[in-house]
N, C-alpha and C positions, 0 to 999 in steps of 0.2 A: 426383506433382507436388511431391515434397519434395526440396529440394536437400540436398546433403551438409552444407552449412554451417548450414542452418536446418531440420534434420530434427526430427521429433517423436520423442521417446524413449519406448520401451516399457519400463516397469519395474514390473511388478506380479506378485505371487505367487498361485498358485491353491491353494485348499483346504489350508490349513495345519491340522494336527491339534491338538487341545487348544487351541482358538483363544482366546488371550488377546491382545486388542488394546490398544494404548496410544495415547491421543489427546493432543495438545498441549492443555493446559488450565491456565490461570492460571500461577502461578510454578512449579508442579510438572507433573504429568501426571495423566490420568485413565485408570485401568485398567478394562477392560470384558471380561468373560468371555462368549463366545458359544458356543452348542452346537456340538459338533464335527461335526454332520451338515449344517451350512450350507456352501454353496459360496461361500467368501469370497475376494475379490480385494483385496489390499492395494496401493494405488496411491501411489507415492512417487517422488521424484526418483531417477535413477540415481546411483551414487557420483560425487561431483564431485572433480576434482583440487583439492588444497589447497596453499596457499603455505607453504613452510617458514619463510619470513621475510617477513611482510607489510610490515613497516617498510622493509626493504631494497628490496622490490619497488616500494613507493610512492616512495621516494627516487630510484630509478632512473627512474621515470616522470616525475619532475620535470625530469630532463634530456632525456628522450626521450618527449615527450607524445604522446597520441593526438589530434593536431590542435593547431594554434597553436604559439606560441613556448615555449621552456623557461620554467619558473617564474622562474628567476633573471633572465631577460631581461624578463619581465613586471613583476617587482618592482623592477627597476632604476629609480631615480628616483621611485618611487611614494612619496607622502607619507602615504597612508592605505590601509587594506585592510578589507574586510568579508567575513567567512566565514560562510556560512549553514550551519546544521545542522538536521536534521529534529527534530520534537518527540518527546515520549516515546512516541508510538504506534508508532514504528519502531525495531527493534532494531539500530540502526547502531552499529558498534564505534568510537564516537568516541574512547574512551580509547586506541585503537591509532592512529587516523589523524590526530587533531588535533595531538599533540605534534610529530611530524616535520614536519607542514605548517607549524606556527607557528614552529618552530626554523629552517626554511628561509627563512621571511619575515624573521626577525630577522637571519639570516646575510646576507641581501640588503640590509640597511641600514634596514629598517623598525623603528620603536620599538614596544614592547609597548603603550604608551598610545595609539598610533595604529591599533591593530588591534581591531576589534569583531567578536565572535562573536554572530551574531543567530539566535535560534531561530525557524525558519520555521513558525510556528503556523498559518498560514492563518486560518481562523475558529475554530480549536480554542482551548481555554482555555490560559493561560500555564503554563509549567513553572517552579516556584519552590522555594526552600529545598532540602531534602534531595533532592527529585525532580530539581531542576536539576543538583545535583552528580552524581547518578546518571546523568543524561543525558549530561553532559560527560565523565564517566568518568575524569578525571585531576585531581588536586589542584593540580598545578603550573599547569595551564591556568586553573583557577578562581581561583587566588591572584594571577595575573599579568596577566590580560586582562579586558577588559570583556565580560561575557556578558549579553545582554539579550533580552527577548522581543519579538516582533512583535505589534502590536495592530491588527487589520484595521479596527477602527471608529474609530481615532484619526485624524481628518481632517488634523491638523497634522503627522503623522508621514510623510505621503506626498506624492509629487510626481506630476504628470500628465505622461504621455508622448504624449497624443493618443488617437486611436481606431484600432482595427483595421479592416480592410476590412469585417468583418461588423458593425461598429458598437460593439464593446466599448470602453468608456472605460477606458484603462489607467492605473492609479495604483499606484505601487510605493513601498515603504518608502524614504525618502530616504537612510537610512544606507547602503543598498546602492547605490542609483542614483548617489550623489555620491562614492562611494569611488573612489580611483584604481585599485585592484585589487579585482575582484569574483570571489569563488570560492564556488560552491555545493558542498556535500558531501551525499551521500545513498546510500541503499540502492537497488539496482536489482532489482526483483521485480515479479511481475504486479500490475497494477492494473485494477480492474474498470470504470473509466471512461476513464482516460488511456492504457490499453494496458500501459505499464510505468511504475513509479515512478522517482523520482530525476531527475537532470539538470534539464531545463527546468521540471519540475513543482515543484521546490524553490523556484523563483523565482515561478511563478504556478501555483497559488494561494498558495504558501508565504509570500511577503511582499507579496501584493497587498492592496489595499484591498477592503473588503466590496462596494463598487460593482462592482468588476471581477469578483470571485469569483461574486457572485450573478447576474451576466450570463452568464458562460460555464458556469455550472452550471444554467442554465435548461433547460426541457424541450426547447427547439429544438436543444440540443446533446445532452442526455442520452438522448433517444429515438432518436437516429441509430443504425442497426444496427452501425456500426463503432466506436461508443463503448463498447468492451468490452475484456475481458482480452486482453492480448498482441497487440492490433491497433494498428498505427501508421498504415499506409497508409490514407488516406481517413478517418481518425479526426478529426472536427472539433475536439474538445477539444485533441488533440495539435497540430493545425495552428494553432490559436489560440495555444497556448503558444509554438510556434516563432516566430510573428509577434511576440509580446511580447518574446521574447529579441532579435529583430532591432531592435525599436524601442528597447530598452534600450541597444543598442550592443554587445551580446555580453557574455560572461563566461567564466570557466573553471570546471572542476568536478573534484572527486575523487569517483569512483564505486566502490562496494563491492558485491561479490556474495558471499553466504554460502551454506553448505550447510544441510542439514536440522538439523544440530547447531549451527548458527550459527558455524561456523568459516569463515575467509576463504578463498574460492576464487579471487578476483580482486580487484585494486585497481588503479586507474589514475588518471592526471591528464591534463588536456588541455582543449581548447576544449569548451564545455559540450555542444554538440549532437553533435559527432563522437566525443568520449570516451564520452558516454552510449550512443551506438549501438554502440561497441565492447564495452561492458559488456552491452548487450542481446544482441549476437551470442554472447557467452560463455554467458549464463544461459539463453537461449531453448531450447536443445536439452536442457536438464535440467528446467526448470520446466514445460514443455509436454509432457505425456505422452499418447501415442497409445494408445487403448484400443479393442479390436475389437468391443465390444458395449455395449449400454445395460443399465442395471440397474433393477429395480423398487424396490430399496431402496439408498440411499446414506447412509453415515455419515461425517461430517466434523467438523472443529473450526474455531474462529475463530483458529487459529494460536497460541493460548496468549499468555502475557504478552510484551510489553505490549499487543498488538493487541486482545486480548479483554477489556480493562478495561471496555468499555461495550457495550451492545446496539447502539448506533449503528455501531460498527466490526464487530460480529458479522455484519451483513448481507453483508459481503464474502465470508465463508465460505459463505453460502447461495447466492451467485451463481456462485462458482467452478466447482462440479461440474455445473451444469445441463445441459451438453452430453451427459453420460453418464447422465442420469436419464431413465428411460422416461416418456413422457407420462402424467401422473396418478400417478406413483410417489411414494414416501415418502422425504423427506429428513430425516435426524436430525442435529442439530448440537449440539455441546457447547461452551459458552462461559462463562467464570467471571463476566463482567459485574460485577467487583468494585467498580466505580464506578457501577453502576446503568445507567440508560437512556442517559445522555449529556446534551446541553445542554437547557435549558428550551425552546429553539426546536424541537429535534427532538421533544421530548415533545408540543409543540403540533401539530406536523405529523402525528404518529402519531394524535393525537386527531381531526384532520381526516379522516384516512384512515378511521378507524372510524365517524365520523359520516356521511361522504359515501358510503362504499363505493368500491371500486377504480375503477370506470368514471367516476364523477362526479369523484373526486379527480384522475384523470389529465386529464380534460377541463378541470378548473379550472386546473391548473398549465400545461397547454399553451397557455392563452390569455394567459399572463403573459410580459412581457419579462424580468423578473427573478425568480429563485427566492427564496422566503423562506429564511432561514438554516437550513441543514441539511435542508431539504425534499427535496433530491436523494437523500438516503439512504432516505427513505420511498418515493420514486419507484423506486429500485433494488430495494426490497423487493417491489415488484409483480412482478418477474421470477420469483422462486421461488414466489410465491403463485399465479401463473398456471400454473406448470409442474406442480404437484402439491401434496401436503400437506407441511407443515413442522412438525417437532417440535423444541423447544429444551430441552436439559438445562442448568440453571444453578443455582447456589446464591447468586447475587448479586442477584436481583431480589425485591422484595416482591410480594405478591399483587396489590396495586394497580398496581405497575409492570408486572407480567406481563400484566395485562389490556390494556395498551397495545401489546403486541408484535405483535398480529394473527396470531400463530402459536400452536400447541398446546403446552401444558406437558407436559414429559416428566419423570417421577419417576426413571426408570432408563433408560439407553441400551439396555441388554440387553433390557429389557421392551419398549421401543419397537420394537426390531428384530424381536423375536418377533411382535409384533402386525402389523407391516408385512409380514413374510414370510407369515404366516397369511392376511392379507387378499389378498395377491397370488397366493397359491398357487404361489410361486416361491422357491426356496432361495438364489438368487443375491443376494449382498450385496457392494457395493463400499465399501471403507473408505479414507479419505484422512486419515491422522493429522495431517499438517501444515497442513491446511486451505487457505486461499487462496494460500499460497506455491507450491502445485502446481495447475496447470490441466489437468485431463484433457480430451482431445478425442476424440470418437467417430470412429474411422477403421476402417471395416470392412476386414477382410483383413490388418490389421497383425499 
């Protein structure tokens, strides 16, 4: 039932001798030596095509967009523009895509003072100082344009667009809503709630008010079976995001796809929904990997820097491989957690989980119309906890913080694998070095 255009890719190696695996971990990598008598499958993306000149490809897309008018036509007569960028948790190559985009806007008659670059933080913390400069990735951009953070809890910074059909009150950052030209930029990769990141997701939750975010991140959305990695059809979160884009009156987007080494495989411009879908079509056959068996032991990462800066984001790496984990199996994940647990609200949610237990915690959040801030990540953690045992290797958490994770502490990935293999009586081990940027799917017979 796999079409040629949206086929699942098989890309894993069997039984490599002298098995030294390398996991994405922090700003470097984590090397792990496994016994060569294990039956190890390395699961990663197939080689992706790379753009020789991403800047030229983007410039060409301005004139031949994936949906909507050319950029020059959109910018003609515009008095203001707002460009959204993802926050520090996403490795978007902003230093490559922002300069040509902004120069195209200047060439179309817009003034630098009338262009705002808005960091779509959602409910994440702001990016400031050196971190903001790192995020933007280009000194010319930093020196010549206004770069600002979105603050989801600032009531005065948002305007109301009404309610969606499901009842979500839609309030978005007025700097984006009121701009003559609205452009979202972002990375298109698997997302364990919205199906795929980027596009409409940069708008909501990216620049949405806390009221909006906590509504469509409530359990009535999150517990839907289609609120999952790489699923758009029937995904209630995705559908809510599309409705919000329509209420906004539309927008444009620059979408980027990168390979395992974070080189640009695709970049395009166009109407936000259509151009995003073109990027999804490109990345899907690489990021979704068909695997013919399930494994009693799975080793993965939280994707390395910048995604693995917190335990909050580490949960994505735990959810990604669940389809190939045997029921009751062992999942071992490595994550730097260099900034600790995450927000104070997330810490409070983890305390609630430990105090209530999984069943009572889920019943508690299912009864609410609005999620508590960052509570949804604790909710997602329930998925791997139900699937089997989870062990975390990290150097970034204190003992007090680790006690809040609800998973087991791993002093060594290799030792954790040895223990899991011995307990299972099965030498088969799956390794996913890139973590949540690759989504393995169990497909017998592939």
